[in-house]
C-alpha positions in Angstrom: 25.7 18.0 -52.5 26.7 21.7 -52.4 30.4 22.2 -53.1 30.8 24.5 -50.1 29.7 21.6 -47.8 32.4 19.4 -49.3 35.0 22.1 -48.7 33.8 22.5 -45.1 33.9 18.8 -44.5 37.4 18.4 -46.0 38.7 21.2 -43.8 37.1 19.7 -40.8 38.6 16.3 -41.4 42.1 17.7 -42.1 41.9 19.8 -38.9 40.7 16.7 -36.9 43.5 14.6 -38.3 46.1 17.3 -37.6 44.9 17.7 -34.0 44.9 14.0 -33.4 48.4 13.6 -34.8 49.7 16.6 -32.8 48.1 15.2 -29.6 49.8 11.8 -30.2 53.2 13.1 -30.8 53.8 16.6 -29.3 53.3 15.3 -25.8 56.8 13.8 -26.1 58.4 17.0 -27.4 59.5 20.1 -25.5 57.0 23.0 -25.3 56.8 25.6 -28.1 54.4 28.0 -29.8 50.9 26.7 -30.4 50.5 25.4 -34.0 47.6 25.9 -36.3 46.1 23.3 -38.7 48.0 22.6 -41.9 50.7 25.2 -41.4 51.8 24.3 -37.9 54.0 27.2 -36.9 55.2 28.1 -40.4 53.0 31.2 -40.4 55.2 32.7 -37.7 58.5 32.7 -39.7 58.1 35.8 -42.0 61.0 37.0 -44.1 63.7 36.5 -41.5 63.1 33.1 -39.8 66.3 33.1 -37.9 65.3 36.3 -36.0 61.9 34.8 -35.2 63.4 31.6 -33.9 65.9 33.6 -31.8 63.1 35.7 -30.4 61.1 32.7 -29.4 64.1 31.5 -27.3 63.3 34.1 -24.7 59.9 32.5 -24.1 60.6 28.8 -24.6 64.3 28.4 -23.9 67.2 26.8 -25.7 65.2 23.8 -26.9 61.6 24.1 -28.1 59.2 22.5 -30.5 58.2 24.2 -33.7 55.7 22.5 -35.9 56.8 22.6 -39.6 53.7 21.9 -41.6 53.2 18.1 -41.6 56.3 17.5 -39.5 57.4 17.7 -35.9 60.3 20.1 -35.4 62.7 21.0 -32.7 64.8 24.2 -32.6 68.2 24.3 -30.9 69.4 27.7 -29.6 72.7 28.8 -28.1 76.1 27.2 -28.7 75.8 24.8 -25.7 72.5 23.1 -26.9 73.7 23.1 -30.5 77.0 21.5 -29.7 75.5 19.0 -27.2 72.9 17.8 -29.7 75.0 17.7 -32.9 77.7 15.7 -31.2 75.2 12.8 -30.9 74.8 10.4 -33.9 71.0 10.4 -33.3 70.9 14.0 -34.6 72.8 13.3 -37.8 70.0 12.4 -40.1 68.7 14.5 -43.0 65.1 15.5 -43.8 65.0 14.5 -47.4 61.6 15.9 -48.2 62.8 19.5 -47.4 65.5 19.3 -50.1 65.1 21.7 -53.0 65.5 18.8 -55.4 65.2 15.1 -54.9 68.3 13.0 -55.6 70.2 10.1 -54.3 73.9 9.8 -53.4 76.6 12.1 -52.4 77.1 13.3 -48.8 74.9 16.3 -47.9 71.5 14.7 -48.4 72.3 11.1 -47.5 72.4 9.5 -44.0 73.3 6.3 -42.3 76.0 4.0 -43.5 76.0 5.4 -47.0 76.7 8.9 -45.7 79.3 7.7 -43.2 81.3 5.8 -45.9 81.3 8.7 -48.4 82.1 11.3 -45.7 85.0 9.3 -44.3 86.5 8.7 -47.7 86.1 12.4 -48.8 87.6 13.8 -45.6 90.6 11.6 -45.8 91.2 12.1 -49.5 90.8 15.9 -49.4 93.3 15.9 -46.5 95.9 13.8 -48.4 95.4 14.9 -52.0 93.2 18.0 -52.2 90.5 18.5 -54.8 92.8 18.8 -57.8 90.6 20.4 -60.5 90.9 24.2 -60.7 88.8 26.6 -62.7 90.0 30.0 -64.0 88.0 33.1 -63.3 87.2 33.5 -67.0 86.1 29.9 -67.5 82.7 30.2 -69.4 81.4 27.0 -67.9 81.8 28.4 -64.4 80.2 31.8 -65.4 77.2 29.9 -66.8 76.8 27.8 -63.7 77.1 30.6 -61.2 74.6 32.6 -63.3 72.1 29.7 -63.1 72.8 29.3 -59.3 72.2 33.0 -58.7 68.9 32.9 -60.5 67.8 29.9 -58.6 68.7 31.1 -55.1 67.3 34.6 -55.3 65.1 34.5 -52.1 62.7 37.2 -53.5 61.8 34.9 -56.4 60.5 32.1 -54.2 56.7 32.0 -53.8 54.9 31.3 -50.6 53.6 28.0 -52.1 57.1 27.0 -53.0 58.2 27.6 -49.5 55.3 25.7 -48.0 55.9 22.7 -50.4 59.0 21.7 -48.5 57.1 21.0 -45.3 53.5 20.1 -46.2 53.5 16.5 -47.3 50.6 16.7 -49.8 52.4 19.5 -51.7 55.6 17.5 -52.3 54.4 16.1 -55.6 53.9 19.6 -56.9 57.5 20.7 -56.3 58.7 19.5 -59.8 56.3 22.0 -61.4 57.4 25.0 -59.4 59.7 27.6 -61.1 62.3 27.8 -58.4 62.6 24.0 -58.2 62.9 23.8 -61.9 65.7 26.4 -61.9 67.5 24.5 -59.2 67.2 21.3 -61.2 68.5 23.0 -64.3 71.5 24.3 -62.3 72.1 20.8 -60.8 71.9 19.0 -64.2 74.2 21.5 -65.9 76.7 21.1 -63.0 76.5 17.3 -63.0 77.1 17.3 -66.8 80.3 19.4 -66.3 81.5 17.1 -63.5 80.9 14.0 -65.7 83.0 15.6 -68.5 85.8 16.2 -66.0 85.6 12.7 -64.7 85.7 11.3 -68.3 88.9 13.4 -68.9 90.4 11.9 -65.8 89.5 8.4 -66.9 91.2 8.9 -70.3 94.5 9.8 -68.6 94.1 7.7 -65.4 97.2 5.8 -64.2 96.7 3.6 -61.2 100.3 4.1 -60.0 100.2 7.9 -60.3 97.1 9.1 -58.5 96.9 12.9 -59.0 93.9 14.2 -57.1 90.6 13.5 -55.5 89.0 12.2 -58.7 91.8 9.8 -59.4 91.7 8.4 -55.9 87.9 8.0 -56.1 88.2 6.2 -59.5 90.8 3.9 -58.0 88.4 3.2 -55.1 85.7 2.3 -57.5 88.1 0.0 -59.3 88.8 -2.0 -56.1 85.4 -1.7 -54.5 83.7 -4.8 -53.1 80.3 -5.4 -51.4 82.0 -4.3 -48.2 82.2 -0.7 -49.6 78.7 -0.5 -51.2 78.6 3.2 -52.1 81.6 2.6 -54.4 80.6 -0.9 -55.7 78.9 -1.6 -59.0 77.3 1.5 -60.6 76.9 3.3 -57.3 80.4 4.7 -57.3 79.9 6.1 -60.8 76.7 7.7 -59.7 78.1 9.1 -56.4 81.3 10.7 -57.7 79.7 13.5 -59.8 77.3 14.2 -57.0 80.1 14.6 -54.4 81.9 16.9 -56.9 78.7 18.9 -57.3 78.5 19.4 -53.5 82.1 20.5 -53.3 81.6 22.9 -56.2 78.7 24.5 -54.4 80.8 24.8 -51.2 83.8 26.2 -53.1 82.0 28.8 -55.2 78.8 30.5 -54.0 79.4 30.2 -50.3 83.1 31.2 -50.4 82.4 34.0 -52.9 79.6 35.3 -50.7 81.7 35.2 -47.6 84.5 37.2 -49.3 82.0 39.7 -50.7 80.5 40.4 -47.2 84.0 40.6 -45.7 84.9 43.3 -48.2 81.7 45.2 -47.5 82.4 45.1 -43.7 85.9 46.4 -44.3 84.6 49.2 -46.5 82.3 50.5 -43.7 84.9 49.8 -41.0 88.0 51.6 -42.5 89.9 51.4 -39.2 89.8 47.6 -39.3 90.9 47.6 -42.9 93.8 49.9 -42.1 94.9 47.6 -39.2 94.8 44.6 -41.6 96.9 46.5 -44.2 99.5 47.6 -41.7 99.9 44.0 -40.4 100.2 42.6 -43.9 102.7 45.3 -44.9 104.9 44.6 -41.8 104.9 40.8 -42.1 104.6 40.1 -45.8 105.6 43.4 -47.5 104.5 44.3 -50.9 106.8 42.3 -53.2 105.0 39.0 -52.8 101.5 37.7 -52.1 100.5 36.4 -48.7 100.8 32.7 -48.2 99.3 30.2 -45.8 102.7 30.0 -44.1 102.1 33.7 -43.0 99.0 32.9 -41.2 100.5 32.5 -37.7 102.1 35.9 -38.1 98.9 37.7 -39.1 96.6 37.3 -36.1 94.6 40.5 -36.7 93.8 39.4 -40.3 92.7 36.0 -39.0 90.6 37.6 -36.3 88.9 39.8 -39.0 88.0 36.8 -41.0 86.5 35.2 -37.9 84.5 38.3 -37.3 83.3 38.4 -40.9 82.2 34.8 -40.7 80.4 35.5 -37.5 78.6 38.5 -38.9 77.7 37.2 -42.3 76.5 33.7 -41.1 75.3 32.6 -44.6 73.3 29.7 -43.2 71.8 31.1 -40.0 69.6 28.0 -39.5 72.1 25.5 -40.9 70.7 22.7 -43.1 67.8 20.8 -41.4 68.9 17.7 -39.5 66.6 14.8 -38.5 66.7 12.4 -35.6 67.4 8.9 -36.7 66.0 7.3 -33.6 64.1 8.3 -30.4 66.5 10.3 -28.3 66.4 11.8 -24.8 67.8 15.3 -24.8 67.7 18.0 -22.1 65.0 15.9 -20.3 62.8 15.6 -23.4 62.1 12.5 -25.5 62.4 13.6 -29.1 60.9 11.0 -31.5 62.6 9.5 -34.5 62.2 11.5 -37.7 61.8 14.9 -36.0 63.3 17.8 -38.0 66.0 19.5 -36.0 66.9 23.2 -36.7 70.3 24.3 -35.3 69.7 28.1 -35.0 73.3 29.1 -35.5 72.3 32.8 -35.5 71.3 32.5 -31.8 74.8 31.4 -31.0 76.8 33.8 -33.2 74.7 36.9 -32.2 74.1 35.9 -28.5 74.6 39.1 -26.4 75.3 37.0 -23.3 78.3 35.5 -25.1 79.6 38.4 -27.2 78.6 41.4 -25.3 78.2 43.6 -28.4 77.3 41.1 -31.1 76.0 43.7 -33.6 79.4 45.6 -33.7 82.1 44.5 -36.1 85.0 44.1 -33.7 87.8 41.6 -34.6 89.5 42.3 -31.3 87.1 40.0 -29.6 89.1 37.1 -31.1 92.4 38.4 -29.8 94.1 38.1 -26.4 95.3 41.2 -24.5 98.7 40.4 -26.0 97.4 40.4 -29.6 97.5 36.6 -30.1 94.7 34.9 -31.9 92.1 33.0 -29.9 91.9 30.0 -32.3 88.8 28.5 -30.7 85.5 30.0 -29.6 82.6 27.7 -28.7 79.9 30.1 -30.1 81.6 30.6 -33.5 79.8 28.1 -35.7 79.8 29.4 -39.3 80.3 25.9 -40.7 77.8 24.3 -38.2 79.2 21.6 -35.8 79.5 17.9 -35.2 79.2 15.0 -37.6 77.5 17.2 -40.2 80.0 20.0 -40.1 80.8 21.4 -43.6 83.4 19.2 -45.3 84.9 22.2 -47.0 85.6 24.2 -43.8 89.4 24.0 -43.9 89.5 24.8 -47.7 87.0 27.7 -47.2 89.1 29.2 -44.4 92.3 28.9 -46.5 90.6 30.5 -49.5 89.2 33.4 -47.5 92.6 34.0 -45.9 94.5 34.0 -49.2 91.9 36.1 -51.2 91.2 38.7 -48.5 94.8 39.3 -47.5 95.9 39.5 -51.1 93.2 42.1 -51.9 93.8 44.2 -48.8 97.6 44.1 -49.7 96.9 45.7 -53.1 93.7 47.7 -52.8 91.8 50.0 -50.5 88.0 49.4 -50.4 85.8 52.4 -49.7 82.1 53.2 -50.2 81.0 55.1 -53.3 81.0 58.8 -52.1 78.2 59.6 -54.6 75.9 56.9 -53.4 73.8 56.6 -50.2 75.5 55.5 -47.1 76.7 51.9 -47.5 75.1 49.3 -45.3 75.7 45.6 -45.4 72.6 43.8 -46.6 72.8 40.1 -46.0 71.2 37.7 -48.5 70.9 34.7 -46.3 70.3 31.2 -47.5 
């Protein structure tokens, strides 16, 4: 038989199967843009998916369907829909196939009882003990890892095929051969090796009656684990600990460093804001000591500036994909189990109906008329929301406050006068 006829037949059968599956499932989902065979709606996304998803909100509303290759998807827009959905346990799953690299354990890419047990322990232990291990800025291990991470996450290096492989089921087996995935795997393995070395050092000096930090408490939990705490019991605890440390390392390096970098760029192009920060720090802290967390309540303008920097930079504008763990009724629609859920955080943090002038960098929006800080704003969701909110939120906020206020206390940041006009170009994840 002529090869062209085989190709035509294969395309026809794939299209037919796709249409049948779409007809059987999409009738339960909210309306959305019409999908095409194989790709679904992926062809619509372009280079800035968060802007496309936000634009579609005008036509389809706060909750709409968006076919992601082989998978049903639902997009959540606006802070109300995002908060309402992510509060429910049914939206707390993870779409494992869309992960950059396959692995088991930890918190970020697990779900169900395993996720709940590790998350509960980690939150409590971080609150009581902190992370413990600290790295200096000149640590060669950290420099090596950050270099590997930067290579792996450069968006311009990701090919179209690599992007599609996350959502087209029959491409999943090819991911391990793709350059970007290999780079991510290399970064992960190097980081896990460093974490295992740190854990071994802790084991050698471990004293059960003198628990020093997160790692010690985790090792103690492993020592006393039973079948009632399965993610710590047997070899699972030894496997989970370096993965949890890996996840916290990511949260504490790349994301915090990127947020700080963008904050400084915003201040460089908004010198009036930078000047107000400096005056407040000088009046409250002075110049003979560094700002401390205890100064926070007395530096509302500095805090408001950090809020505004987080709102503007919004490093994960689509959050990490969630997945429904069961059929769930939401906003009058029946969303089936295993539907990918995309919380479009950008739609909340740049919503003109909420912020008025969302494109302007204006910290005053987080202050009352008396200059006091508005500590809570429903549409400010830089760390996502609900049961999957970033575990490192409080640590990240502390680090940003200490680093940014210390830098502004000592330095003035300005654009290079010999270079073209500085604009803040976001490299979003």
